[in-house]
C-alpha positions as CSV (number, residue, x, y, z in Angstrom):
1,M,0.0,0.0,0.0
2,Y,1.0,3.4,-0.8
3,D,0.0,6.8,0.9
4,Y,-0.2,8.6,-2.3
5,L,-0.5,7.7,-6.2
6,I,0.4,10.4,-8.4
7,V,-0.8,10.0,-12.2
8,G,2.0,11.7,-14.0
9,A,5.7,11.9,-13.9
10,G,5.9,15.5,-14.9
11,L,7.4,18.6,-13.2
12,T,3.7,19.1,-11.1
13,G,3.8,15.3,-10.3
14,A,7.9,15.3,-9.4
15,V,7.6,18.5,-7.1
16,I,4.5,17.1,-5.1
17,A,6.1,13.6,-5.0
18,H,9.6,15.2,-3.5
19,E,7.6,17.2,-0.7
20,L,5.5,14.4,0.2
21,H,8.7,12.0,0.2
22,K,10.5,14.8,2.4
23,R,7.7,14.2,5.1
24,G,8.0,10.5,5.0
25,K,4.9,9.5,3.0
26,S,5.0,6.5,0.6
27,V,4.4,7.4,-2.9
28,L,3.9,5.8,-6.2
29,V,4.4,7.9,-9.1
30,I,3.5,6.6,-12.5
31,D,3.8,7.7,-16.4
32,K,2.3,6.2,-19.5
33,R,5.2,7.4,-21.4
34,N,8.9,5.5,-20.9
35,H,10.4,8.1,-19.5
36,I,10.0,10.6,-16.8
37,A,9.7,14.5,-17.0
38,G,6.7,14.8,-18.6
39,N,7.0,17.6,-21.6
40,I,10.3,18.9,-19.8
41,F,12.1,16.0,-20.9
42,T,15.5,16.4,-22.5
43,E,17.7,13.6,-24.0
44,N,21.3,13.7,-25.0
45,I,22.2,13.9,-28.5
46,N,25.6,13.9,-29.7
47,G,26.5,15.9,-26.4
48,I,23.6,18.4,-27.1
49,H,20.6,18.0,-24.3
50,V,17.7,18.2,-26.9
51,H,14.3,19.6,-25.4
52,T,12.1,16.9,-27.1
53,Y,8.6,18.4,-26.5
54,G,9.7,21.9,-27.3
55,P,12.1,24.5,-25.9
56,H,11.8,25.2,-22.5
57,I,13.7,28.4,-20.8
58,F,13.4,28.4,-17.3
59,H,12.6,32.0,-16.0
60,T,11.1,33.6,-12.8
61,N,10.9,36.7,-10.4
62,D,10.0,34.4,-7.4
63,R,12.9,34.1,-5.4
64,N,11.9,31.3,-3.3
65,V,11.0,29.1,-6.5
66,W,14.4,29.9,-7.9
67,Q,15.9,28.5,-4.6
68,Y,13.9,25.5,-4.7
69,V,14.4,24.7,-8.4
70,S,18.2,25.5,-7.6
71,Q,18.7,22.7,-5.3
72,F,18.4,20.4,-8.0
73,A,20.5,21.9,-10.9
74,E,23.3,24.2,-11.9
75,F,21.8,26.6,-14.3
76,N,23.6,28.3,-17.3
77,R,23.5,31.9,-18.5
78,F,21.2,31.6,-21.0
79,T,18.9,34.7,-22.2
80,N,15.9,33.9,-24.6
81,T,16.2,36.3,-27.5
82,P,14.3,34.6,-30.2
83,V,13.6,36.3,-33.8
84,A,10.9,36.3,-36.2
85,N,11.6,35.2,-39.9
86,Y,8.8,36.7,-42.1
87,H,9.7,35.5,-45.8
88,G,13.2,36.1,-45.3
89,E,13.5,39.0,-43.6
90,I,14.8,38.8,-39.6
91,Y,13.0,40.7,-37.1
92,S,13.9,41.2,-33.2
93,L,11.9,39.8,-30.7
94,P,10.4,40.6,-28.3
95,F,8.5,43.7,-29.9
96,S,11.2,46.6,-29.3
97,M,13.0,49.4,-30.7
98,W,15.1,47.0,-32.9
99,T,11.9,45.8,-34.3
100,F,10.1,49.1,-34.6
101,N,13.5,49.9,-36.5
102,K,13.6,47.4,-38.8
103,M,9.9,47.9,-39.9
104,W,9.9,51.6,-40.1
105,G,12.9,53.4,-39.7
106,V,11.9,55.0,-36.4
107,I,14.9,55.8,-34.1
108,T,13.7,56.9,-30.9
109,P,10.6,55.9,-28.7
110,D,8.4,58.6,-29.1
111,E,8.9,57.8,-33.0
112,A,7.7,54.3,-32.6
113,R,4.8,55.1,-30.3
114,A,3.5,57.9,-32.8
115,K,3.5,55.3,-35.9
116,I,1.7,52.8,-33.5
117,E,-1.1,55.2,-32.6
118,S,-1.4,56.3,-36.0
119,Q,-2.1,53.0,-37.0
120,K,-4.4,52.2,-34.3
121,R,-6.4,55.4,-35.1
122,E,-6.7,54.0,-38.8
123,A,-8.0,50.8,-37.8
124,G,-10.9,52.9,-35.4
125,I,-9.8,50.6,-32.3
126,T,-11.1,51.9,-29.1
127,E,-11.9,49.0,-27.0
128,P,-9.7,45.7,-28.5
129,R,-12.7,43.1,-28.6
130,N,-10.1,40.2,-29.5
131,L,-6.7,38.9,-30.5
132,E,-6.5,41.0,-33.8
133,E,-7.5,44.3,-32.4
134,Q,-5.5,43.9,-29.1
135,A,-2.6,43.2,-31.2
136,I,-3.3,46.6,-33.3
137,S,-3.4,48.3,-30.4
138,L,-0.3,47.4,-29.0
139,V,2.0,47.2,-32.0
140,G,0.3,48.6,-35.2
141,R,-1.0,46.6,-38.1
142,D,2.2,46.4,-40.2
143,I,3.7,44.2,-37.3
144,Y,0.4,42.6,-36.6
145,E,0.0,41.8,-40.4
146,R,4.0,40.3,-40.7
147,L,4.9,39.2,-37.1
148,I,1.7,38.0,-35.4
149,K,-1.3,37.0,-37.6
150,G,0.3,34.0,-39.5
151,Y,2.1,32.5,-36.5
152,T,-0.7,33.3,-34.3
153,E,-3.2,31.6,-37.0
154,K,-0.8,28.5,-37.2
155,Q,-0.5,28.3,-33.2
156,W,-4.1,28.3,-32.6
157,G,-5.5,27.1,-35.9
158,R,-8.5,30.1,-35.6
159,P,-8.3,33.4,-36.9
160,C,-6.9,36.2,-35.1
161,S,-10.4,37.9,-35.4
162,E,-12.0,34.9,-33.4
163,L,-9.4,34.5,-30.6
164,P,-9.7,36.3,-27.1
165,A,-7.8,39.5,-26.9
166,F,-6.0,38.2,-23.4
167,I,-3.5,35.5,-25.4
168,I,-1.7,38.2,-27.1
169,K,-1.3,40.3,-24.0
170,R,1.4,37.9,-22.7
171,L,3.6,39.1,-25.9
172,P,6.3,41.9,-24.2
173,V,6.2,45.2,-26.1
174,R,9.0,47.5,-25.1
175,F,10.1,50.8,-26.2
176,T,14.0,50.0,-25.2
177,Y,16.8,48.5,-27.3
178,D,16.5,45.2,-25.4
179,N,16.1,41.8,-26.9
180,N,15.6,40.0,-23.8
181,Y,12.3,38.0,-24.2
182,Y,12.2,37.8,-20.4
183,Y,12.4,40.4,-17.8
184,A,13.1,38.0,-15.5
185,L,15.6,38.4,-12.4
186,Y,16.4,34.5,-12.8
187,Q,16.6,33.1,-16.1
188,G,18.7,29.8,-17.4
189,I,18.7,26.4,-18.7
190,P,20.1,23.3,-16.5
191,E,23.5,22.4,-17.4
192,E,22.7,18.5,-17.3
193,G,19.0,19.0,-18.8
194,Y,15.7,19.1,-17.1
195,T,15.4,15.4,-17.0
196,E,17.8,15.3,-14.3
197,I,16.1,17.8,-12.5
198,I,12.9,15.5,-12.4
199,R,15.1,12.3,-11.6
200,R,16.7,14.1,-8.3
201,M,13.1,15.2,-7.5
202,L,11.8,11.6,-7.8
203,E,15.1,9.8,-5.6
204,G,13.3,7.7,-2.9
205,T,10.3,7.4,-4.7
206,D,8.6,4.4,-6.7
207,V,8.2,5.2,-10.2
208,R,6.5,3.2,-12.8
209,L,6.6,3.8,-16.6
210,N,4.8,2.7,-19.5
211,C,1.9,2.8,-17.0
212,D,-1.4,3.6,-18.1
213,Y,-3.8,5.0,-15.4
214,F,-6.6,4.1,-17.4
215,A,-5.5,0.7,-18.6
216,D,-5.3,-0.8,-14.8
217,R,-7.4,1.7,-13.0
218,A,-8.8,-0.2,-10.3
219,S,-5.8,-2.2,-9.4
220,L,-3.9,0.9,-9.1
221,E,-6.4,2.7,-6.7
222,S,-6.7,-0.1,-4.9
223,I,-2.8,0.4,-3.5
224,A,-2.9,3.8,-2.8
225,G,-4.8,5.8,0.0
226,K,-5.1,9.1,-2.1
227,I,-4.9,10.3,-5.7
228,I,-3.2,13.3,-7.3
229,F,-4.1,13.4,-11.0
230,T,-2.0,15.5,-13.2
231,G,-3.5,14.0,-16.6
232,Q,-6.7,15.4,-18.5
233,I,-9.8,15.9,-15.8
234,D,-12.3,15.5,-18.8
235,A,-10.6,11.9,-19.6
236,Y,-10.7,11.2,-15.8
237,F,-14.8,11.4,-16.1
238,D,-14.6,9.7,-19.6
239,Y,-15.4,12.9,-21.1
240,S,-19.0,12.3,-19.6
241,L,-19.9,16.2,-20.1
242,G,-17.8,16.7,-23.2
243,V,-14.4,17.0,-24.6
244,L,-12.1,20.0,-23.6
245,E,-10.2,21.4,-26.4
246,Y,-6.6,21.7,-26.6
247,R,-3.8,22.3,-29.2
248,T,-1.3,19.8,-30.1
249,L,2.4,19.7,-31.4
250,R,4.2,17.5,-33.9
251,F,8.1,17.8,-33.4
252,E,10.2,16.7,-36.9
253,T,13.9,16.9,-35.4
254,E,17.0,16.5,-37.4
255,I,20.7,15.8,-36.6
256,L,22.9,17.7,-38.9
257,N,26.3,16.5,-39.0
258,D,27.7,19.0,-41.7
259,T,27.0,22.1,-40.0
260,D,27.8,23.2,-36.7
261,N,25.7,26.1,-36.8
262,F,22.3,25.9,-38.6
263,Q,20.3,29.4,-37.9
264,G,22.8,31.1,-35.2
265,N,20.0,31.3,-32.6
266,A,18.0,29.2,-30.3
267,A,14.7,29.8,-31.6
268,V,13.3,31.3,-35.0
269,N,9.6,32.0,-35.1
270,Y,8.2,31.8,-38.8
271,T,5.6,34.0,-39.0
272,D,4.5,33.8,-42.5
273,I,1.2,31.6,-43.2
274,E,3.0,29.9,-45.7
275,T,5.8,28.2,-43.8
276,P,3.9,25.1,-42.3
277,Y,5.8,25.2,-39.1
278,T,5.7,27.8,-36.4
279,R,9.2,27.7,-35.2
280,C,12.5,26.1,-35.7
281,I,14.5,25.3,-32.7
282,E,18.6,24.8,-32.6
283,H,19.3,22.8,-29.4
284,K,22.8,23.6,-29.1
285,H,22.6,27.6,-29.1
286,F,20.4,26.8,-24.9
287,Y,24.1,26.3,-23.8
288,P,26.3,29.3,-24.7
289,G,29.8,28.4,-25.7
290,L,28.8,24.4,-26.3
291,D,31.8,23.0,-28.5
292,V,30.4,20.0,-30.2
293,K,30.4,18.9,-33.9
294,G,27.3,19.0,-35.6
295,T,23.8,20.4,-34.8
296,V,20.3,19.3,-34.1
297,I,17.1,21.2,-35.0
298,T,13.6,20.6,-34.4
299,R,10.6,22.2,-36.7
300,E,7.4,22.3,-34.5
301,Y,4.0,22.1,-35.9
302,S,0.8,23.1,-34.4
303,S,-2.7,21.2,-35.0
304,E,-5.9,20.6,-33.4
305,W,-5.7,18.1,-30.4
306,T,-8.0,14.8,-31.1
307,K,-8.0,11.8,-28.8
308,G,-5.0,9.3,-28.8
309,S,-2.7,12.6,-29.5
310,E,-0.8,14.6,-26.7
311,P,-2.5,17.7,-25.5
312,Y,-0.4,20.7,-25.0
313,Y,-2.2,24.0,-24.9
314,P,-5.7,24.4,-23.2
315,V,-7.8,26.4,-25.5
316,N,-9.4,28.5,-22.6
317,N,-12.4,30.5,-24.4
318,E,-15.3,30.9,-22.9
319,K,-17.0,27.6,-23.9
320,N,-14.1,25.4,-22.9
321,N,-13.7,27.4,-19.4
322,S,-17.4,26.9,-18.8
323,L,-17.0,23.4,-19.3
324,Y,-14.0,23.0,-17.0
325,E,-15.9,24.4,-14.3
326,Q,-18.5,22.0,-14.8
327,Y,-16.0,18.9,-14.1
328,K,-14.5,20.8,-11.1
329,A,-18.1,20.7,-9.7
330,L,-18.3,17.0,-10.8
331,A,-14.9,16.3,-9.1
332,R,-15.9,17.9,-6.1
333,E,-19.1,15.9,-5.7
334,K,-18.0,12.6,-6.8
335,C,-14.4,12.2,-5.9
336,P,-13.5,14.4,-3.1
337,G,-10.3,12.2,-2.3
338,V,-8.6,13.0,-5.7
339,I,-6.4,16.0,-6.3
340,F,-6.2,17.6,-9.8
341,A,-3.2,19.2,-10.6
342,G,-1.1,20.5,-13.3
343,R,-2.1,22.3,-16.7
344,L,-4.2,19.2,-17.9
345,G,-5.8,18.7,-14.1
346,E,-6.6,22.1,-14.0
347,Y,-6.9,23.1,-17.4
348,K,-4.5,26.1,-17.2
349,Y,-1.4,27.0,-18.9
350,Y,1.5,27.1,-16.5
351,D,5.0,28.4,-17.1
352,M,7.3,26.1,-15.4
353,D,7.8,28.5,-12.4
354,A,4.1,29.0,-11.9
355,A,3.9,25.1,-12.0
356,I,6.4,24.6,-9.4
357,G,5.0,27.2,-7.1
358,R,1.3,25.8,-7.6
359,A,2.5,22.4,-6.8
360,L,4.5,23.5,-3.5
361,E,1.2,25.0,-2.4
362,I,-0.6,21.7,-3.2
363,A,1.7,20.0,-1.4
364,S,1.5,22.2,1.5
365,Q,-2.2,21.6,1.7
366,I,-2.1,18.0,2.0
367,S,-2.2,16.1,5.4
C-alpha cells in the first residue's frame, strides 16, 4: 500500500512527490510514457541536450521558486532572444525598438509610439474585442500583419479575429533597445538538462513507467490511499460532460552532421502563413559556448488536438472554461479524495515557475 498515487511524472507530479517523500509519505508515481519529466524531458544527442517536446527556458521573479529548483540543478546564463523570420526578413523579438527600427526606420521611442498610435487610429480601435484588435492596439497593423497574424493563426488554428484578446497580452512590448524576451530576475537552462532535475526530485520514490492509469485503474487505485491526478480532468471522467479542447504539437527533429551552426539562434519563429511550421529550434544554442561537432534542430507544427494525441495548450475560451468549471464541480461531488493538478488537471497553462509554485502550494495543503 502507498499513501499516495501520483498520476504523471512531469514537473507538477515530481515536485509534489518530492515534498511528500520528505514528510515520510510513501508515494508511487506512474506515467504512461517510457520516461520521466513529461514535456520538459531532455535527451542527450551527440553531446547536446535536446528539448524533445519543445523549448523550455526557465525564468522567474520568484526568489523562493528559484532557490527551490536550484537545489536540483546548476543553471547556465542563457538569455532568451528569439527572432522572427517573415519571408526571409529577420526581425527582433520581443517587440522592441530593434523591431520598430527594422519595420519603420524609426529611431526614438516617441517616433515608434506615434507610428503605432497612427495605425491604431486608422483601424478605428477604441476597445479591443479580440486578439487582432488587441495586437494592432499594442504594436500597429504592420507588425500585426507580418509578425503576429500568420504565426498566431498557425499556432491556434483559428482566425485572430476569433481569438480572445488576452492571449496576446503575454507578449512583451518594449520601447527600448533590449531584446531579452523575459524581464525575469532569474533565467537559464539547467546544465545537465531538465530530465536530471526530475530524476533528483524523484529519488527515493517508486516510479513505474509505461504504466497507463486508465488501462489498470482499479488495481492502481486499490494500492493507494489517495490520488493526485495530473492528467486530463475530462478524460478522468471519461468525457462524460463533453471534451475540452487543446492544441497539440508535432515535432520533426534532424541531426545535422555537416554544419555546426544551422540558424545562429536557439529559436526562430516563422511568422508567415505559408511556412507550415511555427518555429525552428537549434538546441545547442541553449548552451552558450557549447563546443560539439554538428547540431540538432527541431521544427514545430501546431494542430487541433484529437483523442490519442498529446494535449499541450488548453484553449481557454468561454466555452471551454465553462465546461472545465462543470468538471471541477463534478470532481468535488464525486471524488473529493482526488486532487487534480497541473495544466491538464486544472485546464490552465502554467510556465515552469508557476507550475512549481502551484505544486508546492498543493503539497503544503496535503495532510
